[in-house]
VOPAGU-2260 file (C-alpha; in pm, 1 decimal, decimal comma):
REM VOPAGU-2260
SITE   aa  ch    i         X         Y         Z
SITE  MET   A    0   -3227,0      57,0   -1419,4
SITE  SER   A    1   -3363,8     304,0   -1160,6
SITE  ASN   A    2   -3261,7     296,3    -794,4
SITE  GLU   A    3   -3604,1     159,0    -700,7
SITE  SER   A    4   -3579,4    -114,7    -964,4
SITE  THR   A    5   -3226,0    -199,4    -852,3
SITE  ALA   A    6   -3342,6    -232,6    -490,7
SITE  GLN   A    7   -3631,2    -459,4    -595,0
SITE  ALA   A    8   -3395,2    -673,0    -805,7
SITE  SER   A    9   -3155,8    -696,9    -510,9
SITE  ASP   A   10   -3433,4    -806,9    -274,9
SITE  GLU   A   11   -3551,1   -1067,8    -524,7
SITE  ALA   A   12   -3194,9   -1193,8    -569,1
SITE  LEU   A   13   -3149,5   -1235,9    -192,9
SITE  ASP   A   14   -3480,1   -1420,6    -170,3
SITE  LEU   A   15   -3377,8   -1653,4    -453,2
SITE  LEU   A   16   -3041,6   -1711,2    -287,8
SITE  CYS   A   17   -3219,7   -1811,0      32,8
SITE  ARG   A   18   -3446,6   -2049,0    -158,0
SITE  PHE   A   19   -3143,9   -2193,2    -337,5
SITE  GLY   A   20   -2984,7   -2272,9      -1,1
SITE  GLU   A   21   -3303,0   -2440,1     117,7
SITE  SER   A   22   -3312,0   -2644,2    -203,3
SITE  LEU   A   23   -2954,0   -2760,6    -153,7
SITE  LYS   A   24   -3026,0   -2872,2     198,3
SITE  GLY   A   25   -3373,0   -3016,7     140,7
SITE  GLN   A   26   -3374,4   -3175,5    -203,9
SITE  LYS   A   27   -3005,2   -3252,3    -249,0
SITE  GLY   A   28   -2924,8   -3340,1     111,0
SITE  ARG   A   29   -2621,7   -3111,8     134,1
SITE  SER   A   30   -2477,8   -3037,7     477,3
SITE  GLU   A   31   -2522,4   -2702,1     647,7
SITE  ASN   A   32   -2153,1   -2631,8     590,9
SITE  THR   A   33   -2183,0   -2697,7     216,5
SITE  VAL   A   34   -2490,8   -2475,5     192,4
SITE  ARG   A   35   -2303,8   -2201,4     376,2
SITE  VAL   A   36   -2006,8   -2227,6     137,7
SITE  TYR   A   37   -2228,9   -2212,2    -171,3
SITE  THR   A   38   -2429,8   -1913,2     -52,0
SITE  THR   A   39   -2116,9   -1731,2      65,8
SITE  ASP   A   40   -1954,7   -1787,7    -273,5
SITE  LEU   A   41   -2256,6   -1629,7    -442,7
SITE  ARG   A   42   -2255,2   -1309,7    -236,5
SITE  PRO   A   43   -1985,6   -1139,6    -449,5
SITE  PHE   A   44   -2193,8   -1211,9    -759,7
SITE  LEU   A   45   -2499,2   -1038,9    -613,7
SITE  THR   A   46   -2278,5    -743,3    -521,7
SITE  PHE   A   47   -2138,4    -729,4    -874,9
SITE  MET   A   48   -2481,8    -744,7   -1036,6
SITE  GLU   A   49   -2613,5    -472,3    -806,5
SITE  THR   A   50   -2320,9    -237,4    -875,8
SITE  GLN   A   51   -2364,3    -297,2   -1248,5
SITE  GLY   A   52   -2738,3    -231,4   -1227,4
SITE  LEU   A   53   -2812,9    -575,5   -1370,2
SITE  HIS   A   54   -3096,0    -818,8   -1297,9
SITE  LEU   A   55   -3026,9   -1192,5   -1261,3
SITE  ARG   A   56   -3222,0   -1249,6   -1584,1
SITE  GLU   A   57   -2987,6   -1018,7   -1777,3
SITE  LEU   A   58   -2664,8   -1213,0   -1726,0
SITE  ASN   A   59   -2489,0   -1303,9   -2051,9
SITE  ARG   A   60   -2140,3   -1419,5   -2149,2
SITE  HIS   A   61   -2009,9   -1064,6   -2171,2
SITE  HIS   A   62   -2125,6    -989,0   -1815,7
SITE  LEU   A   63   -1988,1   -1320,4   -1696,0
SITE  ARG   A   64   -1641,9   -1244,6   -1834,8
SITE  ARG   A   65   -1646,9    -907,0   -1662,3
SITE  TYR   A   66   -1754,7   -1070,9   -1336,7
SITE  LEU   A   67   -1472,1   -1326,4   -1348,5
SITE  ALA   A   68   -1220,7   -1050,4   -1427,4
SITE  TRP   A   69   -1356,5    -847,4   -1134,8
SITE  LEU   A   70   -1323,5   -1146,0    -900,6
SITE  SER   A   71    -961,3   -1193,7   -1006,8
SITE  THR   A   72    -855,0    -831,0    -975,5
SITE  SER   A   73   -1058,2    -606,5    -747,0
SITE  ALA   A   74   -1346,4    -791,3    -580,0
SITE  ARG   A   75   -1182,0    -766,0    -236,1
SITE  GLY   A   76   -1113,7    -394,2    -251,7
SITE  GLU   A   77    -763,6    -297,2    -140,2
SITE  GLU   A   78    -673,0    -665,0    -100,0
SITE  GLY   A   79    -718,7    -715,0    -474,1
SITE  GLY   A   80    -886,0   -1023,8    -617,0
SITE  TYR   A   81    -943,7   -1385,6    -524,0
SITE  ALA   A   82    -704,1   -1670,3    -596,6
SITE  ARG   A   83    -779,3   -1895,0    -893,8
SITE  VAL   A   84    -906,2   -2177,5    -677,8
SITE  SER   A   85   -1157,8   -1941,2    -511,8
SITE  VAL   A   86   -1271,5   -1799,6    -846,2
SITE  ALA   A   87   -1318,8   -2152,7    -981,7
SITE  ARG   A   88   -1525,5   -2247,9    -676,4
SITE  LYS   A   89   -1743,0   -1938,4    -712,7
SITE  LEU   A   90   -1804,0   -2021,7   -1078,6
SITE  ILE   A   91   -1920,1   -2371,9    -982,2
SITE  ALA   A   92   -2159,1   -2221,9    -726,8
SITE  LEU   A   93   -2289,7   -1973,9    -983,3
SITE  ARG   A   94   -2351,6   -2245,3   -1241,3
SITE  SER   A   95   -2545,5   -2444,3    -981,9
SITE  PHE   A   96   -2744,0   -2134,1    -881,0
SITE  TYR   A   97   -2850,3   -2063,0   -1238,9
SITE  ARG   A   98   -2944,0   -2425,9   -1287,0
SITE  PHE   A   99   -3176,7   -2378,4    -988,0
SITE  LEU   A  100   -3320,6   -2060,8   -1146,4
SITE  VAL   A  101   -3405,7   -2259,5   -1460,3
SITE  GLN   A  102   -3576,4   -2527,8   -1252,0
SITE  GLU   A  103   -3776,2   -2259,4   -1069,3
SITE  GLY   A  104   -3886,2   -2100,5   -1396,9
SITE  VAL   A  105   -3714,0   -1769,6   -1322,1
SITE  ILE   A  106   -3515,1   -1794,1   -1646,9
SITE  GLU   A  107   -3553,5   -2014,0   -1953,4
SITE  SER   A  108   -3194,7   -2131,8   -1999,5
SITE  ASN   A  109   -2868,1   -2133,5   -1808,9
SITE  PRO   A  110   -2642,0   -1853,0   -1938,5
SITE  ILE   A  111   -2332,1   -2021,7   -1798,2
SITE  PRO   A  112   -2216,9   -2282,0   -2050,6
SITE  ARG   A  113   -2060,2   -2607,3   -1950,6
SITE  GLY   A  114   -1734,8   -2704,7   -2114,9
SITE  ARG   A  115   -1407,1   -2523,2   -2156,7
SITE  THR   A  116   -1531,5   -2173,7   -2238,7
SITE  PHE   A  117   -1545,0   -2056,7   -1878,4
SITE  ASN   A  118   -1348,6   -2329,0   -1705,8
SITE  ILE   A  119   -1068,1   -2197,9   -1487,9
SITE  LYS   A  120    -753,2   -2405,6   -1475,1
SITE  VAL   A  121    -642,9   -2464,2   -1117,6
SITE  GLU   A  122    -313,1   -2628,5   -1041,8
SITE  LYS   A  123    -375,0   -2939,2    -833,5
SITE  ARG   A  124    -157,7   -2925,0    -523,5
SITE  LEU   A  125     -70,4   -3235,6    -328,9
SITE  PRO   A  126    -214,0   -3227,8      23,1
SITE  THR   A  127       6,3   -3134,8     317,1
SITE  PHE   A  128      51,0   -3400,0     582,5
SITE  LEU   A  129     258,4   -3460,5     894,8
SITE  ASP   A  130     536,4   -3713,1     934,4
SITE  ARG   A  131     533,8   -3967,8    1215,8
SITE  ALA   A  132     749,0   -3758,4    1450,8
SITE  GLU   A  133     523,5   -3454,4    1403,5
SITE  VAL   A  134     214,2   -3663,1    1475,1
SITE  ASP   A  135     370,5   -3796,2    1795,0
SITE  ARG   A  136     457,7   -3445,7    1915,2
SITE  LEU   A  137     111,4   -3315,6    1826,7
SITE  LEU   A  138     -72,2   -3592,4    2009,0
SITE  ASP   A  139     151,0   -3554,0    2315,1
SITE  ALA   A  140      97,3   -3176,2    2334,2
SITE  PRO   A  141    -228,9   -3167,9    2542,2
SITE  ASP   A  142    -186,6   -3173,5    2920,4
SITE  PRO   A  143    -358,2   -3492,8    3049,4
SITE  SER   A  144    -379,5   -3348,1    3401,6
SITE  THR   A  145    -647,1   -3099,7    3289,2
SITE  THR   A  146   -1006,0   -3155,6    3181,0
SITE  LEU   A  147    -960,3   -2975,4    2849,4
SITE  GLY   A  148    -633,8   -3160,5    2792,6
SITE  LEU   A  149    -816,6   -3492,9    2817,5
SITE  ARG   A  150   -1077,2   -3367,6    2570,4
SITE  ASP   A  151    -820,4   -3234,5    2325,3
SITE  ARG   A  152    -603,6   -3546,8    2330,0
SITE  ALA   A  153    -909,9   -3764,1    2265,6
SITE  MET   A  154   -1025,9   -3537,5    1984,4
SITE  MET   A  155    -692,4   -3535,5    1802,1
SITE  ASP   A  156    -652,1   -3908,5    1853,8
SITE  VAL   A  157    -989,3   -3955,3    1682,8
SITE  PHE   A  158    -883,3   -3727,3    1396,1
SITE  TYR   A  159    -562,5   -3918,6    1327,4
SITE  SER   A  160    -705,4   -4262,1    1403,6
SITE  SER   A  161   -1012,1   -4235,3    1181,0
SITE  GLY   A  162    -944,5   -3964,9     920,0
SITE  VAL   A  163   -1279,6   -3794,7     982,2
SITE  ARG   A  164   -1366,1   -3451,3     848,7
SITE  LEU   A  165   -1404,5   -3142,5    1067,8
SITE  ALA   A  166   -1783,1   -3142,3    1022,2
SITE  GLU   A  167   -1797,4   -3511,4    1112,3
SITE  ILE   A  168   -1610,8   -3476,6    1440,6
SITE  HIS   A  169   -1815,7   -3166,0    1522,9
SITE  GLY   A  170   -2136,6   -3367,5    1477,4
SITE  MET   A  171   -2029,8   -3670,9    1682,3
SITE  ASP   A  172   -2259,3   -3765,4    1969,4
SITE  VAL   A  173   -2181,1   -3985,9    2266,7
SITE  GLY   A  174   -2452,3   -4223,8    2144,7
SITE  SER   A  175   -2273,5   -4264,8    1811,6
SITE  LEU   A  176   -1971,7   -4418,4    1983,1
SITE  ASP   A  177   -1923,8   -4794,9    2027,0
SITE  LEU   A  178   -1605,6   -4846,2    2227,1
SITE  ASP   A  179   -1646,2   -5225,3    2237,8
SITE  ALA   A  180   -1657,4   -5245,6    1858,4
SITE  GLY   A  181   -1393,7   -4975,2    1821,5
SITE  GLU   A  182   -1601,1   -4756,4    1589,6
SITE  VAL   A  183   -1813,0   -4444,4    1571,1
SITE  LYS   A  184   -2099,1   -4347,0    1340,7
SITE  VAL   A  185   -2057,9   -4017,7    1153,2
SITE  LEU   A  186   -2268,9   -3815,6     913,1
SITE  GLY   A  187   -2056,5   -3741,2     608,0
SITE  LYS   A  188   -2100,4   -3541,4     289,5
SITE  GLY   A  189   -2440,1   -3567,5     127,0
SITE  SER   A  190   -2585,1   -3672,0     465,1
SITE  ARG   A  191   -2438,5   -4019,6     413,9
SITE  GLU   A  192   -2388,7   -4215,2     735,1
SITE  ARG   A  193   -2088,3   -4440,9     775,3
SITE  MET   A  194   -1899,8   -4618,5    1050,7
SITE  VAL   A  195   -1536,4   -4520,5    1100,0
SITE  LEU   A  196   -1280,4   -4726,8    1286,3
SITE  LEU   A  197   -1087,0   -4621,2    1593,7
SITE  GLY   A  198    -742,6   -4749,1    1692,0
SITE  ARG   A  199    -643,7   -4855,9    2042,6
SITE  PRO   A  200    -479,3   -4524,1    2142,8
SITE  ALA   A  201    -793,1   -4335,3    2040,5
SITE  LEU   A  202   -1014,4   -4577,6    2232,1
SITE  ARG   A  203    -799,6   -4541,5    2543,6
SITE  SER   A  204    -801,5   -4161,6    2533,3
SITE  LEU   A  205   -1177,6   -4159,6    2466,1
SITE  GLU   A  206   -1242,8   -4385,1    2764,3
SITE  THR   A  207   -1036,4   -4156,3    2987,0
SITE  TYR   A  208   -1209,7   -3844,6    2854,2
SITE  LEU   A  209   -1556,9   -3995,6    2899,3
SITE  LYS   A  210   -1479,9   -4098,0    3258,6
SITE  ALA   A  211   -1269,3   -3809,1    3387,4
SITE  GLY   A  212   -1313,1   -3520,9    3143,8
SITE  ARG   A  213   -1651,5   -3489,0    2979,1
SITE  PRO   A  214   -1860,1   -3530,2    3301,0
SITE  LYS   A  215   -1692,2   -3215,2    3437,2
SITE  LEU   A  216   -1769,7   -3016,6    3122,5
SITE  ALA   A  217   -2097,2   -3128,5    2966,9
SITE  GLU   A  218   -2443,8   -3007,3    3057,3
SITE  ALA   A  219   -2680,8   -3283,3    3164,6
SITE  ALA   A  220   -2884,9   -3284,3    2841,9
SITE  GLU   A  221   -2592,3   -3232,6    2601,6
SITE  THR   A  222   -2548,1   -3518,2    2352,7
SITE  ALA   A  223   -2227,0   -3396,8    2183,9
SITE  LEU   A  224   -1914,3   -3605,4    2229,0
SITE  PHE   A  225   -1680,4   -3305,4    2239,2
SITE  VAL   A  226   -1801,4   -3006,2    2439,9
SITE  ASN   A  227   -1666,6   -2660,9    2522,0
SITE  ARG   A  228   -1607,2   -2487,9    2856,5
SITE  ASP   A  229   -1975,9   -2394,5    2873,5
SITE  GLY   A  230   -2083,9   -2757,3    2846,6
SITE  ARG   A  231   -2223,4   -2730,4    2493,5
SITE  ARG   A  232   -2112,6   -2879,9    2161,6
SITE  LEU   A  233   -1767,0   -2759,0    2061,6
SITE  SER   A  234   -1798,6   -2542,8    1750,1
SITE  ARG   A  235   -1615,6   -2605,7    1423,6
SITE  ARG   A  236   -1412,8   -2293,7    1486,2
SITE  GLY   A  237   -1331,7   -2420,1    1834,4
SITE  VAL   A  238   -1200,9   -2746,3    1688,7
SITE  GLU   A  239    -987,4   -2558,4    1434,3
SITE  LYS   A  240    -838,8   -2330,9    1701,4
SITE  THR   A  241    -762,2   -2629,7    1923,3
SITE  VAL   A  242    -570,8   -2814,0    1650,0
SITE  ALA   A  243    -383,6   -2496,3    1550,2
SITE  LYS   A  244    -287,3   -2426,5    1913,2
SITE  TYR   A  245    -132,0   -2767,6    1967,1
SITE  ALA   A  246      36,7   -2761,8    1627,0
SITE  MET   A  247     215,6   -2447,1    1741,4
SITE  VAL   A  248     307,9   -2604,9    2076,1
SITE  ALA   A  249     436,1   -2916,9    1899,5
SITE  ALA   A  250     634,9   -2708,3    1648,2
SITE  THR   A  251     491,1   -2887,9    1347,6
SITE  ARG   A  252     496,2   -2731,0    1002,8
SITE  PRO   A  253     284,5   -2414,0     962,0
SITE  GLY   A  254     -79,3   -2412,3     853,5
SITE  VAL   A  255    -187,4   -2731,9    1030,9
SITE  HIS   A  256    -567,0   -2767,9    1051,8
SITE  PRO   A  257    -811,6   -3057,4    1100,1
SITE  HIS   A  258    -797,2   -3155,1     731,8
SITE  THR   A  259    -418,9   -3189,5     763,9
SITE  LEU   A  260    -480,7   -3477,5    1003,8
SITE  ARG   A  261    -721,9   -3635,3     753,6
SITE  HIS   A  262    -453,1   -3610,8     483,5
SITE  THR   A  263    -200,9   -3754,8     727,8
SITE  PHE   A  264    -429,0   -4047,6     810,3
SITE  ALA   A  265    -475,3   -4135,2     441,9
SITE  THR   A  266    -109,6   -4087,3     347,3
SITE  HIS   A  267      15,6   -4304,5     631,1
SITE  LEU   A  268    -231,7   -4575,6     531,3
SITE  MET   A  269    -101,2   -4569,1     174,2
SITE  ASP   A  270     258,4   -4570,6     296,7
SITE  GLY   A  271     173,2   -4877,6     502,6
SITE  GLY   A  272      48,0   -5062,0     194,9
SITE  ALA   A  273    -327,8   -5018,2     233,3
SITE  ASP   A  274    -539,8   -5088,7     -74,1
SITE  LEU   A  275    -674,8   -4778,0    -246,2
SITE  ARG   A  276   -1034,7   -4904,2    -222,7
SITE  VAL   A  277    -998,1   -4957,0     151,1
SITE  VAL   A  278    -867,2   -4602,7     197,7
SITE  GLN   A  279   -1155,7   -4473,9     -16,1
SITE  SER   A  280   -1406,0   -4651,6     207,4
SITE  LEU   A  281   -1244,8   -4530,1     529,5
SITE  LEU   A  282   -1240,3   -4170,6     406,6
SITE  GLY   A  283   -1598,9   -4185,9     283,5
SITE  HIS   A  284   -1507,7   -4085,4     -71,7
SITE  SER   A  285   -1777,5   -4155,2    -329,0
SITE  SER   A  286   -1521,4   -4193,3    -608,2
SITE  PRO   A  287   -1178,0   -4362,7    -610,2
SITE  ALA   A  288   -1051,5   -4071,7    -822,8
SITE  THR   A  289   -1067,9   -3849,1    -514,6
SITE  THR   A  290    -857,2   -4094,9    -315,9
SITE  GLN   A  291    -605,5   -4136,2    -598,2
SITE  ILE   A  292    -418,5   -3820,8    -494,0
SITE  TYR   A  293    -275,4   -4002,8    -191,9
SITE  THR   A  294    -103,4   -4243,4    -429,2
SITE  HIS   A  295      79,8   -3944,4    -577,2
SITE  VAL   A  296     172,2   -3822,9    -228,7
SITE  SER   A  297     321,3   -4160,7    -142,3
SITE  GLN   A  298     512,3   -4169,8    -470,6
SITE  ARG   A  299     652,4   -3822,5    -401,1
SITE  GLU   A  300     765,3   -3925,6     -54,6
SITE  ALA   A  301     914,2   -4249,7    -186,4
SITE  ARG   A  302    1115,7   -4055,8    -444,7
SITE  ALA   A  303    1241,0   -3808,1    -185,2
SITE  GLU   A  304    1342,0   -4093,5      45,7
SITE  TYR   A  305    1520,3   -4272,1    -239,0
SITE  LEU   A  306    1714,5   -3962,9    -346,9
SITE  THR   A  307    1833,5   -3891,8       6,1
SITE  THR   A  308    1919,4   -4245,6     120,7
SITE  HIS   A  309    2022,3   -4467,8    -170,7
SITE  PRO   A  310    2396,8   -4453,3    -251,1
SITE  MET   A  311    2336,2   -4484,1    -627,0
SITE  ALA   A  312    2064,7   -4217,8    -638,8
SITE  ARG   A  313    2296,4   -3918,8    -675,8
SITE  ALA   A  314    2285,7   -3738,1   -1007,3
SITE  PRO   A  315    2600,7   -3752,4   -1227,0
SITE  ARG   A  316    2637,9   -3373,4   -1196,4
SITE  GLU   A  317    2642,1   -3397,1    -818,7
SITE  GLU   A  318    2909,0   -3672,6    -832,4
SITE  GLU   A  319    3127,7   -3461,3   -1059,6
SITE  ASP   A  320    3095,9   -3163,9    -826,4
SITE  ALA   A  321    3183,5   -3384,7    -528,2
SITE  ASP   A  322    3492,9   -3521,3    -703,6
SITE  GLY   A  323    3591,1   -3164,3    -764,6
């Protein structure tokens, strides 16, 4: 393929990628964050096709194998390749993209087969969560004598009290909040609205923030519940940095982020005996299979607690070693 043809193919590919994103958001009702993830995951593929001098229509199984190998080994330059979970996610995005190309009439059939041929096995890891003492330290970390401290305490109380996602707390508006009913309306995945519940500590910290904190921060016309120093909606990145900052202050385990608090919310519910279907509803999961993982987390914690506290839980080998 000539340089001119390659440039034209690249321009067409970028245009199709843009249209794919619009389709995800318009027809399928995906959130802006989901659209961003999908399109970002497809960028390496466009780079690969351009460097190989290939058009989107020319992709076959041989090219696909080479692309997956490239992702796993050298796609990130000196940093090497992507982890398996990232490669698997990029393959899902690519399959969806080519399904869109078929629907648009760009190609006749999807060259990426479903089934086991190109499935990438990813080890399912149990989610990380905080124990009760860590949660207490984290929630007590903000300084309530400052405006931002009031905001941050309210925000983290809402995270732990309701189990909302990062995108959901970012999109919360003051008008979505019903303090009397103890609930707030959020826009979840797939643009599905749901009401989430708020516990008494979260309601108290929200009331304090709305009276003594937010009025000093927010611009007059701003509708966002949580705002930044400039009076505008606090960004997703701002929320992440805030949680990470207080996790460091509270000396919790490393790698704490907003989703850690969601995992913590669900795990503590299961530990307290909540029904799986109730937890599913509170989390906004469309399938109980997604919520099932928290059952495994609780079982793991129960086993660890048993092995460390029950006098008859010691292994025979350990008893022999102790007897000496």
